[in-house]
KOLSE-159084 format. One record per residue (C-alpha): residue in three letters; x, y, z; chain. Coordinates in steps of 0.001 Angstrom, whole numbers, plus 500000, padded with zeros to 6 digits. Example, Ala and Ser with C-alpha at 12.3 -4.5 7.8 and 13.67 -1.06 7.14 Angstrom:
<pts>
pt res = ALA xx = 512300 yy = 495500 zz = 507800 chain = A
pt res = SER xx = 513670 yy = 498940 zz = 507140 chain = A
</pts>
This chain:
<pts>
pt res = MET xx = 391377 yy = 752917 zz = 842769 chain = A
pt res = LYS xx = 391599 yy = 754305 zz = 846363 chain = A
pt res = VAL xx = 388517 yy = 754093 zz = 848686 chain = A
pt res = ILE xx = 387979 yy = 755845 zz = 852094 chain = A
pt res = VAL xx = 385736 yy = 753639 zz = 854177 chain = A
pt res = ALA xx = 383675 yy = 754832 zz = 857226 chain = A
pt res = TYR xx = 384751 yy = 752262 zz = 859585 chain = A
pt res = SER xx = 383669 yy = 751453 zz = 862970 chain = A
pt res = GLY xx = 385234 yy = 747838 zz = 863593 chain = A
pt res = GLY xx = 381886 yy = 746122 zz = 863655 chain = A
pt res = LEU xx = 380542 yy = 743497 zz = 861624 chain = A
pt res = ASP xx = 379213 yy = 745474 zz = 858787 chain = A
pt res = THR xx = 382213 yy = 747750 zz = 858263 chain = A
pt res = SER xx = 384761 yy = 744825 zz = 858805 chain = A
pt res = VAL xx = 382910 yy = 742955 zz = 855848 chain = A
pt res = ILE xx = 382865 yy = 746234 zz = 853892 chain = A
pt res = VAL xx = 386608 yy = 746515 zz = 853876 chain = A
pt res = LYS xx = 387141 yy = 743211 zz = 852417 chain = A
pt res = TRP xx = 384381 yy = 743314 zz = 850042 chain = A
pt res = VAL xx = 385235 yy = 746559 zz = 848634 chain = A
pt res = LYS xx = 388852 yy = 745625 zz = 848173 chain = A
pt res = GLU xx = 387818 yy = 742589 zz = 846178 chain = A
pt res = LYS xx = 384995 yy = 743871 zz = 844261 chain = A
pt res = TYR xx = 386860 yy = 747224 zz = 843171 chain = A
pt res = ASN xx = 390327 yy = 745969 zz = 843281 chain = A
pt res = ALA xx = 390906 yy = 748961 zz = 845338 chain = A
pt res = GLU xx = 393276 yy = 750220 zz = 848106 chain = A
pt res = VAL xx = 391001 yy = 750769 zz = 851161 chain = A
pt res = ILE xx = 391784 yy = 753405 zz = 853961 chain = A
pt res = GLY xx = 389624 yy = 753243 zz = 856844 chain = A
pt res = PHE xx = 388026 yy = 756144 zz = 858874 chain = A
pt res = CYS xx = 386783 yy = 755862 zz = 862335 chain = A
pt res = ALA xx = 385149 yy = 758909 zz = 863964 chain = A
pt res = ASP xx = 384845 yy = 759125 zz = 867760 chain = A
pt res = VAL xx = 381800 yy = 761290 zz = 868244 chain = A
pt res = GLY xx = 381153 yy = 759977 zz = 871891 chain = A
pt res = GLN xx = 379879 yy = 756553 zz = 871119 chain = A
pt res = GLU xx = 382031 yy = 755464 zz = 874221 chain = A
pt res = GLU xx = 382956 yy = 752205 zz = 872573 chain = A
pt res = GLU xx = 386408 yy = 751077 zz = 872951 chain = A
pt res = LEU xx = 388325 yy = 752420 zz = 869974 chain = A
pt res = ASN xx = 391809 yy = 751043 zz = 871033 chain = A
pt res = GLY xx = 392806 yy = 748406 zz = 868342 chain = A
pt res = VAL xx = 390456 yy = 749712 zz = 865700 chain = A
pt res = GLU xx = 393351 yy = 750776 zz = 863596 chain = A
pt res = ALA xx = 395134 yy = 747470 zz = 863757 chain = A
pt res = LYS xx = 391789 yy = 745539 zz = 863119 chain = A
pt res = ALA xx = 391162 yy = 747613 zz = 859994 chain = A
pt res = ILE xx = 394512 yy = 746747 zz = 858619 chain = A
pt res = ARG xx = 394275 yy = 743092 zz = 859469 chain = A
pt res = THR xx = 390952 yy = 743100 zz = 857629 chain = A
pt res = GLY xx = 392595 yy = 744532 zz = 854503 chain = A
pt res = ALA xx = 392948 yy = 748320 zz = 854837 chain = A
pt res = THR xx = 396294 yy = 750062 zz = 854209 chain = A
pt res = LYS xx = 395879 yy = 752304 zz = 857141 chain = A
pt res = CYS xx = 393001 yy = 753722 zz = 859323 chain = A
pt res = TYR xx = 392404 yy = 757303 zz = 860622 chain = A
pt res = VAL xx = 390997 yy = 757272 zz = 864169 chain = A
pt res = GLU xx = 389866 yy = 760787 zz = 865174 chain = A
pt res = ASP xx = 388498 yy = 762250 zz = 868267 chain = A
pt res = LEU xx = 385698 yy = 764748 zz = 866819 chain = A
pt res = ASN xx = 383888 yy = 765275 zz = 870195 chain = A
pt res = GLU xx = 384647 yy = 768872 zz = 870642 chain = A
pt res = GLU xx = 384035 yy = 769724 zz = 867095 chain = A
pt res = PHE xx = 380738 yy = 767918 zz = 867169 chain = A
pt res = ALA xx = 379446 yy = 769744 zz = 870230 chain = A
pt res = ARG xx = 380810 yy = 773231 zz = 869277 chain = A
pt res = ASP xx = 380071 yy = 773358 zz = 865540 chain = A
pt res = PHE xx = 377050 yy = 770945 zz = 865206 chain = A
pt res = ILE xx = 375184 yy = 770295 zz = 868483 chain = A
pt res = PHE xx = 375200 yy = 773857 zz = 869784 chain = A
pt res = PRO xx = 374193 yy = 775567 zz = 866699 chain = A
pt res = MET xx = 371394 yy = 773156 zz = 866351 chain = A
pt res = MET xx = 370325 yy = 773892 zz = 869965 chain = A
pt res = GLN xx = 370407 yy = 777474 zz = 869240 chain = A
pt res = ALA xx = 367454 yy = 776834 zz = 866726 chain = A
pt res = ASN xx = 365661 yy = 774836 zz = 869535 chain = A
pt res = ALA xx = 365267 yy = 772254 zz = 866474 chain = A
pt res = ILE xx = 363090 yy = 769197 zz = 867363 chain = A
pt res = TYR xx = 361800 yy = 766942 zz = 864545 chain = A
pt res = GLU xx = 358109 yy = 766094 zz = 864420 chain = A
pt res = GLY xx = 357744 yy = 767528 zz = 868041 chain = A
pt res = ASN xx = 359790 yy = 764740 zz = 869855 chain = A
pt res = TYR xx = 363170 yy = 763981 zz = 868312 chain = A
pt res = LEU xx = 366206 yy = 766032 zz = 869168 chain = A
pt res = LEU xx = 367885 yy = 764710 zz = 866208 chain = A
pt res = GLY xx = 370831 yy = 763045 zz = 867896 chain = A
pt res = THR xx = 371732 yy = 760612 zz = 865125 chain = A
pt res = SER xx = 370973 yy = 763135 zz = 862394 chain = A
pt res = ILE xx = 373366 yy = 765733 zz = 863439 chain = A
pt res = ALA xx = 376429 yy = 763511 zz = 863726 chain = A
pt res = ARG xx = 376308 yy = 762524 zz = 860011 chain = A
pt res = PRO xx = 377364 yy = 765678 zz = 858421 chain = A
pt res = LEU xx = 380460 yy = 765830 zz = 860614 chain = A
pt res = ILE xx = 381358 yy = 762253 zz = 859765 chain = A
pt res = GLY xx = 380671 yy = 762825 zz = 856016 chain = A
pt res = LYS xx = 382702 yy = 766170 zz = 856079 chain = A
pt res = ARG xx = 385858 yy = 764232 zz = 857445 chain = A
pt res = LEU xx = 385327 yy = 761408 zz = 854949 chain = A
pt res = ILE xx = 385683 yy = 763986 zz = 852248 chain = A
pt res = GLU xx = 388531 yy = 765800 zz = 853802 chain = A
pt res = ILE xx = 390420 yy = 762671 zz = 854222 chain = A
pt res = ALA xx = 389483 yy = 761535 zz = 850638 chain = A
pt res = ARG xx = 391137 yy = 764999 zz = 849487 chain = A
pt res = ALA xx = 394238 yy = 764398 zz = 851450 chain = A
pt res = GLU xx = 394679 yy = 760922 zz = 850405 chain = A
pt res = GLY xx = 393915 yy = 761653 zz = 846625 chain = A
pt res = ALA xx = 391066 yy = 758762 zz = 846925 chain = A
pt res = ASP xx = 388773 yy = 758191 zz = 844006 chain = A
pt res = ALA xx = 385644 yy = 757236 zz = 846246 chain = A
pt res = ILE xx = 384254 yy = 757095 zz = 849796 chain = A
pt res = CYS xx = 382076 yy = 754316 zz = 851193 chain = A
pt res = HIS xx = 379572 yy = 753946 zz = 854021 chain = A
pt res = GLY xx = 377721 yy = 751292 zz = 855589 chain = A
pt res = ALA xx = 374340 yy = 752542 zz = 855769 chain = A
pt res = THR xx = 371389 yy = 750521 zz = 854423 chain = A
pt res = GLY xx = 369161 yy = 751444 zz = 851501 chain = A
pt res = LYS xx = 366095 yy = 751833 zz = 853776 chain = A
pt res = GLY xx = 367394 yy = 754359 zz = 856312 chain = A
pt res = ASN xx = 368254 yy = 758131 zz = 856405 chain = A
pt res = ASP xx = 371854 yy = 757782 zz = 856948 chain = A
pt res = GLN xx = 372801 yy = 757035 zz = 853469 chain = A
pt res = ILE xx = 370996 yy = 760231 zz = 852342 chain = A
pt res = ARG xx = 372812 yy = 762235 zz = 855178 chain = A
pt res = PHE xx = 376172 yy = 760999 zz = 854188 chain = A
pt res = GLU xx = 375888 yy = 761415 zz = 850418 chain = A
pt res = LEU xx = 374320 yy = 764828 zz = 850429 chain = A
pt res = THR xx = 377260 yy = 766010 zz = 852540 chain = A
pt res = ALA xx = 379663 yy = 764391 zz = 850211 chain = A
pt res = TYR xx = 378065 yy = 765873 zz = 847058 chain = A
pt res = ALA xx = 377877 yy = 769387 zz = 848639 chain = A
pt res = MET xx = 381530 yy = 769189 zz = 849010 chain = A
pt res = GLU xx = 382826 yy = 767192 zz = 846121 chain = A
pt res = PRO xx = 380090 yy = 767104 zz = 843259 chain = A
pt res = ASN xx = 381796 yy = 764467 zz = 841369 chain = A
pt res = ILE xx = 382943 yy = 762011 zz = 844131 chain = A
pt res = LYS xx = 382223 yy = 758453 zz = 843581 chain = A
pt res = ILE xx = 380073 yy = 756908 zz = 846427 chain = A
pt res = ILE xx = 380089 yy = 753194 zz = 847288 chain = A
pt res = ALA xx = 377050 yy = 751960 zz = 849257 chain = A
pt res = PRO xx = 377419 yy = 748136 zz = 849586 chain = A
pt res = TRP xx = 373882 yy = 747580 zz = 851020 chain = A
pt res = ARG xx = 372476 yy = 748774 zz = 847688 chain = A
pt res = GLU xx = 375117 yy = 746665 zz = 845718 chain = A
pt res = TRP xx = 375858 yy = 743275 zz = 847354 chain = A
pt res = ASP xx = 373829 yy = 740289 zz = 847373 chain = A
pt res = PHE xx = 373717 yy = 739807 zz = 851310 chain = A
pt res = THR xx = 370114 yy = 740190 zz = 852596 chain = A
pt res = GLY xx = 370832 yy = 740299 zz = 856354 chain = A
pt res = ARG xx = 373509 yy = 740293 zz = 859086 chain = A
pt res = MET xx = 373737 yy = 736556 zz = 859249 chain = A
pt res = ASP xx = 374936 yy = 736442 zz = 855672 chain = A
pt res = LEU xx = 377620 yy = 738923 zz = 856819 chain = A
pt res = VAL xx = 378675 yy = 736616 zz = 859609 chain = A
pt res = GLU xx = 379009 yy = 733595 zz = 857235 chain = A
pt res = TYR xx = 381277 yy = 735740 zz = 854889 chain = A
pt res = ALA xx = 383326 yy = 736838 zz = 857711 chain = A
pt res = LYS xx = 383848 yy = 733353 zz = 858766 chain = A
pt res = LYS xx = 384761 yy = 732226 zz = 855160 chain = A
pt res = ASN xx = 387230 yy = 735195 zz = 854881 chain = A
pt res = GLY xx = 388824 yy = 734924 zz = 858200 chain = A
pt res = ILE xx = 387544 yy = 738341 zz = 859272 chain = A
pt res = PRO xx = 387553 yy = 738720 zz = 863074 chain = A
pt res = VAL xx = 384115 yy = 739699 zz = 864355 chain = A
pt res = THR xx = 382291 yy = 738848 zz = 867498 chain = A
pt res = THR xx = 378703 yy = 739001 zz = 866231 chain = A
pt res = THR xx = 377083 yy = 735458 zz = 866057 chain = A
pt res = ALA xx = 373181 yy = 736288 zz = 866130 chain = A
pt res = ALA xx = 371049 yy = 739263 zz = 865731 chain = A
pt res = LYS xx = 370351 yy = 741526 zz = 868652 chain = A
pt res = PRO xx = 366807 yy = 742253 zz = 869600 chain = A
pt res = TYR xx = 367413 yy = 745788 zz = 868479 chain = A
pt res = SER xx = 370070 yy = 747972 zz = 867098 chain = A
pt res = MET xx = 372119 yy = 750783 zz = 868808 chain = A
pt res = ASP xx = 373718 yy = 753839 zz = 867649 chain = A
pt res = ARG xx = 375422 yy = 756285 zz = 870259 chain = A
pt res = ASN xx = 377194 yy = 759523 zz = 870283 chain = A
pt res = LEU xx = 377769 yy = 762477 zz = 872651 chain = A
pt res = LEU xx = 374074 yy = 763809 zz = 872234 chain = A
pt res = HIS xx = 372090 yy = 760657 zz = 872339 chain = A
pt res = ILE xx = 371616 yy = 756975 zz = 871861 chain = A
pt res = SER xx = 369130 yy = 755236 zz = 869633 chain = A
pt res = PHE xx = 367321 yy = 751860 zz = 869658 chain = A
pt res = GLU xx = 365837 yy = 750717 zz = 866439 chain = A
pt res = GLY xx = 364801 yy = 747456 zz = 864749 chain = A
pt res = GLY xx = 364134 yy = 743978 zz = 866239 chain = A
pt res = ILE xx = 361435 yy = 744147 zz = 869038 chain = A
pt res = LEU xx = 360697 yy = 747466 zz = 868221 chain = A
pt res = GLU xx = 359439 yy = 746834 zz = 864772 chain = A
pt res = ASP xx = 356038 yy = 746124 zz = 866271 chain = A
pt res = PRO xx = 354872 yy = 749565 zz = 867600 chain = A
pt res = TRP xx = 352841 yy = 747972 zz = 870273 chain = A
pt res = ASN xx = 355666 yy = 746309 zz = 872013 chain = A
pt res = GLU xx = 356836 yy = 748181 zz = 874975 chain = A
pt res = PHE xx = 360626 yy = 748535 zz = 874986 chain = A
pt res = PRO xx = 361901 yy = 747102 zz = 878256 chain = A
pt res = GLU xx = 362584 yy = 749784 zz = 880997 chain = A
pt res = GLU xx = 365727 yy = 748092 zz = 882078 chain = A
pt res = ILE xx = 367472 yy = 748522 zz = 878609 chain = A
pt res = ALA xx = 368693 yy = 751908 zz = 879541 chain = A
pt res = VAL xx = 372235 yy = 753177 zz = 878523 chain = A
pt res = MET xx = 372427 yy = 756950 zz = 878715 chain = A
pt res = THR xx = 369515 yy = 757285 zz = 881213 chain = A
pt res = LYS xx = 368604 yy = 755185 zz = 884237 chain = A
pt res = PRO xx = 365334 yy = 753165 zz = 884205 chain = A
pt res = LEU xx = 362598 yy = 755452 zz = 885538 chain = A
pt res = SER xx = 362084 yy = 752940 zz = 888500 chain = A
pt res = GLN xx = 365717 yy = 753435 zz = 889416 chain = A
pt res = ALA xx = 365862 yy = 757324 zz = 889138 chain = A
pt res = SER xx = 367104 yy = 759243 zz = 892233 chain = A
pt res = ASP xx = 364417 yy = 759947 zz = 894772 chain = A
pt res = THR xx = 366055 yy = 763326 zz = 895570 chain = A
pt res = PRO xx = 365422 yy = 766244 zz = 893204 chain = A
pt res = GLU xx = 368603 yy = 767996 zz = 891917 chain = A
pt res = ASP xx = 368957 yy = 771698 zz = 890814 chain = A
pt res = VAL xx = 371233 yy = 772597 zz = 887956 chain = A
pt res = ILE xx = 372218 yy = 776022 zz = 886728 chain = A
pt res = ILE xx = 373440 yy = 776383 zz = 883131 chain = A
pt res = TYR xx = 374946 yy = 779689 zz = 882083 chain = A
pt res = PHE xx = 374542 yy = 780624 zz = 878342 chain = A
pt res = GLU xx = 376374 yy = 783154 zz = 876108 chain = A
pt res = LYS xx = 374618 yy = 784252 zz = 873090 chain = A
pt res = GLY xx = 372586 yy = 780934 zz = 873242 chain = A
pt res = ILE xx = 375678 yy = 778799 zz = 873655 chain = A
pt res = PRO xx = 376078 yy = 776981 zz = 876936 chain = A
pt res = LYS xx = 379326 yy = 777728 zz = 878879 chain = A
pt res = LYS xx = 379033 yy = 776909 zz = 882560 chain = A
pt res = VAL xx = 377370 yy = 774180 zz = 884344 chain = A
pt res = ASN xx = 376782 yy = 774947 zz = 888198 chain = A
pt res = GLY xx = 379380 yy = 777778 zz = 887951 chain = A
pt res = GLU xx = 382079 yy = 775551 zz = 886294 chain = A
pt res = GLU xx = 383463 yy = 776554 zz = 882841 chain = A
pt res = LEU xx = 383575 yy = 773534 zz = 880721 chain = A
pt res = SER xx = 384547 yy = 772734 zz = 877081 chain = A
pt res = PRO xx = 381652 yy = 772065 zz = 874651 chain = A
pt res = ALA xx = 382101 yy = 768187 zz = 874707 chain = A
pt res = ASN xx = 382461 yy = 768245 zz = 878575 chain = A
pt res = ILE xx = 379336 yy = 770368 zz = 879031 chain = A
pt res = MET xx = 377556 yy = 767463 zz = 877109 chain = A
pt res = ARG xx = 379205 yy = 764822 zz = 879299 chain = A
pt res = LYS xx = 378352 yy = 766638 zz = 882537 chain = A
pt res = LEU xx = 374715 yy = 767193 zz = 881561 chain = A
pt res = ASN xx = 374322 yy = 763508 zz = 880296 chain = A
pt res = ALA xx = 375641 yy = 762258 zz = 883690 chain = A
pt res = LEU xx = 373305 yy = 764549 zz = 885527 chain = A
pt res = GLY xx = 370293 yy = 763812 zz = 883353 chain = A
pt res = LYS xx = 371056 yy = 759999 zz = 883535 chain = A
pt res = ASN xx = 370859 yy = 759841 zz = 887400 chain = A
pt res = HIS xx = 367315 yy = 761281 zz = 887084 chain = A
pt res = ALA xx = 366047 yy = 759233 zz = 884073 chain = A
pt res = VAL xx = 365676 yy = 762373 zz = 881990 chain = A
pt res = GLY xx = 365341 yy = 762187 zz = 878269 chain = A
pt res = ARG xx = 364041 yy = 758960 zz = 876958 chain = A
pt res = VAL xx = 361292 yy = 759145 zz = 874162 chain = A
pt res = ASP xx = 359576 yy = 756339 zz = 872418 chain = A
pt res = ILE xx = 358368 yy = 757726 zz = 868934 chain = A
pt res = VAL xx = 357432 yy = 756537 zz = 865402 chain = A
pt res = GLU xx = 358908 yy = 759049 zz = 862873 chain = A
pt res = ASN xx = 358666 yy = 759726 zz = 859285 chain = A
pt res = ARG xx = 361881 yy = 758759 zz = 857446 chain = A
pt res = PHE xx = 362757 yy = 760862 zz = 854446 chain = A
pt res = VAL xx = 362654 yy = 757719 zz = 852188 chain = A
pt res = GLY xx = 358873 yy = 757709 zz = 852996 chain = A
pt res = MET xx = 358458 yy = 754857 zz = 855507 chain = A
pt res = LYS xx = 357572 yy = 755212 zz = 859108 chain = A
pt res = SER xx = 360139 yy = 754101 zz = 861695 chain = A
pt res = ARG xx = 359803 yy = 753292 zz = 865451 chain = A
pt res = GLY xx = 362725 yy = 754175 zz = 867729 chain = A
pt res = VAL xx = 363476 yy = 754789 zz = 871300 chain = A
pt res = TYR xx = 365836 yy = 757582 zz = 872045 chain = A
pt res = GLU xx = 367818 yy = 758618 zz = 875200 chain = A
pt res = THR xx = 368969 yy = 762300 zz = 875090 chain = A
pt res = PRO xx = 369533 yy = 763399 zz = 878634 chain = A
pt res = GLY xx = 371886 yy = 766377 zz = 878187 chain = A
pt res = GLY xx = 370287 yy = 767622 zz = 875052 chain = A
pt res = THR xx = 366803 yy = 767601 zz = 876690 chain = A
pt res = ILE xx = 368121 yy = 769686 zz = 879675 chain = A
pt res = LEU xx = 369752 yy = 772159 zz = 877286 chain = A
pt res = ASN xx = 366675 yy = 772296 zz = 875012 chain = A
pt res = LEU xx = 364419 yy = 773387 zz = 878121 chain = A
pt res = ALA xx = 366935 yy = 775485 zz = 879775 chain = A
pt res = HIS xx = 367733 yy = 777448 zz = 876589 chain = A
pt res = ARG xx = 364107 yy = 778027 zz = 875786 chain = A
pt res = GLY xx = 363727 yy = 779266 zz = 879395 chain = A
pt res = LEU xx = 366358 yy = 781682 zz = 878809 chain = A
pt res = GLU xx = 364989 yy = 782974 zz = 875497 chain = A
pt res = GLU xx = 361635 yy = 783667 zz = 877359 chain = A
pt res = ILE xx = 363137 yy = 786592 zz = 879081 chain = A
pt res = THR xx = 365704 yy = 787772 zz = 876636 chain = A
pt res = MET xx = 363905 yy = 787644 zz = 873195 chain = A
pt res = ASP xx = 361802 yy = 789940 zz = 871579 chain = A
pt res = ARG xx = 358253 yy = 788472 zz = 871049 chain = A
pt res = GLU xx = 358260 yy = 788870 zz = 867206 chain = A
pt res = VAL xx = 361692 yy = 787630 zz = 866999 chain = A
pt res = MET xx = 360860 yy = 784687 zz = 869085 chain = A
pt res = HIS xx = 357767 yy = 783923 zz = 867061 chain = A
pt res = LEU xx = 359645 yy = 784329 zz = 863721 chain = A
pt res = ARG xx = 362409 yy = 782150 zz = 864842 chain = A
pt res = ASP xx = 360016 yy = 779475 zz = 866108 chain = A
pt res = SER xx = 358385 yy = 779355 zz = 862727 chain = A
pt res = PHE xx = 361612 yy = 778129 zz = 861428 chain = A
pt res = ILE xx = 361901 yy = 775288 zz = 863640 chain = A
pt res = PRO xx = 360031 yy = 772600 zz = 861710 chain = A
pt res = ARG xx = 361871 yy = 773572 zz = 858406 chain = A
pt res = TYR xx = 365258 yy = 773745 zz = 860259 chain = A
pt res = ALA xx = 364641 yy = 770289 zz = 861772 chain = A
pt res = ASP xx = 363528 yy = 768789 zz = 858449 chain = A
pt res = MET xx = 366848 yy = 770099 zz = 857078 chain = A
pt res = VAL xx = 368931 yy = 768364 zz = 859604 chain = A
pt res = TYR xx = 366939 yy = 765191 zz = 859635 chain = A
pt res = ASN xx = 367040 yy = 764884 zz = 855869 chain = A
pt res = GLY xx = 370705 yy = 765609 zz = 855402 chain = A
pt res = PHE xx = 370737 yy = 769252 zz = 854162 chain = A
pt res = TRP xx = 373119 yy = 770696 zz = 856789 chain = A
pt res = TYR xx = 375470 yy = 771978 zz = 853963 chain = A
pt res = ALA xx = 372643 yy = 773348 zz = 852113 chain = A
pt res = PRO xx = 372417 yy = 777065 zz = 851344 chain = A
pt res = GLU xx = 368831 yy = 777253 zz = 853031 chain = A
pt res = ARG xx = 370117 yy = 775855 zz = 856116 chain = A
pt res = GLU xx = 373087 yy = 778345 zz = 856267 chain = A
pt res = MET xx = 370825 yy = 781084 zz = 855742 chain = A
pt res = LEU xx = 368528 yy = 780059 zz = 858536 chain = A
pt res = GLN xx = 371518 yy = 779484 zz = 860736 chain = A
pt res = ALA xx = 372613 yy = 783257 zz = 860076 chain = A
pt res = ALA xx = 369182 yy = 784461 zz = 861129 chain = A
pt res = ILE xx = 369023 yy = 782158 zz = 864210 chain = A
pt res = THR xx = 372373 yy = 783416 zz = 865373 chain = A
pt res = GLU xx = 371291 yy = 787089 zz = 864925 chain = A
pt res = SER xx = 368280 yy = 786032 zz = 867278 chain = A
pt res = GLN xx = 370848 yy = 784824 zz = 869999 chain = A
pt res = LYS xx = 372741 yy = 788064 zz = 870524 chain = A
pt res = PHE xx = 371052 yy = 788796 zz = 873861 chain = A
pt res = VAL xx = 370423 yy = 785120 zz = 874969 chain = A
pt res = THR xx = 372898 yy = 785526 zz = 877688 chain = A
pt res = GLY xx = 372359 yy = 784628 zz = 881239 chain = A
pt res = GLU xx = 371553 yy = 781732 zz = 883818 chain = A
pt res = VAL xx = 368750 yy = 779103 zz = 883896 chain = A
pt res = ARG xx = 368049 yy = 776864 zz = 886792 chain = A
pt res = VAL xx = 366402 yy = 773590 zz = 886270 chain = A
pt res = LYS xx = 365171 yy = 770829 zz = 888432 chain = A
pt res = LEU xx = 365741 yy = 767218 zz = 887408 chain = A
pt res = PHE xx = 363442 yy = 764660 zz = 888999 chain = A
pt res = LYS xx = 361935 yy = 761259 zz = 888115 chain = A
pt res = GLY xx = 362306 yy = 761660 zz = 884350 chain = A
pt res = ALA xx = 361291 yy = 765397 zz = 884130 chain = A
pt res = CYS xx = 363354 yy = 768506 zz = 883656 chain = A
pt res = HIS xx = 361541 yy = 771693 zz = 884903 chain = A
pt res = VAL xx = 362777 yy = 775199 zz = 884601 chain = A
pt res = THR xx = 362433 yy = 776884 zz = 887892 chain = A
pt res = GLY xx = 364417 yy = 780198 zz = 887466 chain = A
pt res = ARG xx = 366188 yy = 782399 zz = 884935 chain = A
pt res = ARG xx = 368053 yy = 785641 zz = 885064 chain = A
pt res = SER xx = 369959 yy = 787885 zz = 882478 chain = A
pt res = GLU xx = 371502 yy = 791236 zz = 882495 chain = A
pt res = TYR xx = 369453 yy = 791566 zz = 878984 chain = A
pt res = SER xx = 366158 yy = 790563 zz = 880560 chain = A
pt res = LEU xx = 363100 yy = 792059 zz = 878917 chain = A
pt res = TYR xx = 360899 yy = 791119 zz = 881859 chain = A
pt res = ASP xx = 359830 yy = 794163 zz = 883600 chain = A
pt res = ASP xx = 358225 yy = 793431 zz = 887014 chain = A
pt res = HIS xx = 356819 yy = 797147 zz = 887218 chain = A
pt res = ILE xx = 354822 yy = 796469 zz = 884045 chain = A
pt res = ALA xx = 353771 yy = 792963 zz = 884693 chain = A
pt res = SER xx = 352952 yy = 793088 zz = 888259 chain = A
pt res = PHE xx = 349350 yy = 793052 zz = 889311 chain = A
pt res = GLU xx = 350074 yy = 795365 zz = 892305 chain = A
pt res = ASP xx = 351775 yy = 798334 zz = 890284 chain = A
pt res = ASN xx = 349617 yy = 800360 zz = 887957 chain = A
pt res = ARG xx = 352079 yy = 803246 zz = 887320 chain = A
pt res = ALA xx = 353905 yy = 801819 zz = 884221 chain = A
pt res = TYR xx = 350688 yy = 800632 zz = 882471 chain = A
pt res = ASN xx = 347394 yy = 802232 zz = 882050 chain = A
pt res = HIS xx = 344737 yy = 799766 zz = 882074 chain = A
pt res = LYS xx = 342399 yy = 802111 zz = 880033 chain = A
pt res = ASP xx = 344612 yy = 801890 zz = 877158 chain = A
pt res = ALA xx = 343614 yy = 798499 zz = 876518 chain = A
pt res = GLU xx = 340122 yy = 799528 zz = 875399 chain = A
pt res = GLY xx = 341408 yy = 801383 zz = 872298 chain = A
pt res = PHE xx = 343674 yy = 798507 zz = 871641 chain = A
pt res = ILE xx = 340898 yy = 795894 zz = 871571 chain = A
pt res = ARG xx = 338583 yy = 798157 zz = 869645 chain = A
pt res = LEU xx = 341137 yy = 798670 zz = 866795 chain = A
pt res = ASN xx = 341911 yy = 794851 zz = 866653 chain = A
pt res = ALA xx = 338138 yy = 794264 zz = 866565 chain = A
pt res = LEU xx = 337559 yy = 796637 zz = 863755 chain = A
pt res = ARG xx = 337527 yy = 794046 zz = 860928 chain = A
pt res = LEU xx = 335493 yy = 791664 zz = 862878 chain = A
pt res = ARG xx = 332866 yy = 794165 zz = 863575 chain = A
pt res = VAL xx = 332652 yy = 795103 zz = 859769 chain = A
pt res = LEU xx = 332140 yy = 791466 zz = 858982 chain = A
pt res = ALA xx = 329408 yy = 791222 zz = 861615 chain = A
pt res = ASN xx = 327661 yy = 794266 zz = 860016 chain = A
pt res = SER xx = 327985 yy = 792841 zz = 856528 chain = A
pt res = LYS xx = 326168 yy = 790111 zz = 854511 chain = A
pt res = GLN xx = 329332 yy = 787888 zz = 855358 chain = A
pt res = ARG xx = 328145 yy = 787669 zz = 858868 chain = A
pt res = ARG xx = 329294 yy = 784211 zz = 860229 chain = A
pt res = TYR xx = 327636 yy = 784033 zz = 863746 chain = A
</pts>
């Protein structure tokens, strides 16, 4: 049996390599995806092999992640439950896709992930896998083994000579990628506990934010960011640039209690500096380039689209159908947006586009030539017709 393990080099996956090899008498191949976690990946391949893998793929997926996953999602203005910009959620279908592609290339019988049985990631990985290979065997050790917590894994690692550095539980867990970092568990499990401001990775603590506001201009083409302050950058470098700018001004931290797909509520603190800037800037450009009814229809898709990403249905036909409609809605979302970053906030302060639908001659309070105020009377009376009929009937409400 040959198994492809999603491998990070941390405690859980280091134990998983050994455990899978023994339990399934399997050849184990590791796969470590670089999606912007900023961890030192040098030596990961060697560590996987020392732990028992026959080989380990270590791949830089940052450009694909930004281009094919983050940016299409940003075109949809997808936000889960009004606050969460889906930073962890959107990375999982890419990692799951590469797991299956490597399994195909290696002729593997199964894939394996380290997600727990309580969380969303198990669903995201496995829905992706089944969408691509309906008969693939999936091994989820946290649903199979007898270990009850991380200290059990530490003891197992010691007994089996597995090199790990973890000796005690952190006060929280972290997961980072090019779009965000999440903090969950530990001290956050009591929703009344305030998350310490000084624990900041992708944003500065608000108390340390720059005292000087900063203007940033982002150029979009068909809803996709292409330039920052006039400099054309690759998709991943756009994210890196905006993350750095947002970090300096403490932009993008949220503290939320969300509803997991498995049914429980979970408290998390997320830092999404570049994503927050892009979301607000993109919306600002749409305000002048999108037809009203197109915008309202697209906005009606946002909760459902966000649910699909959050729940792991990236490769489902309904998400692809909505994406086609969203892509169509972005045909003229081209132009520049200026935002001001200051003390944890991002404010749109200007937008311009050759495709702008904003007509100052019509909108101006000083110019009556393009708009006849008298036309409003008939418009209002027609819209009031059914209300007047109700008021004259036995259905009168007021």
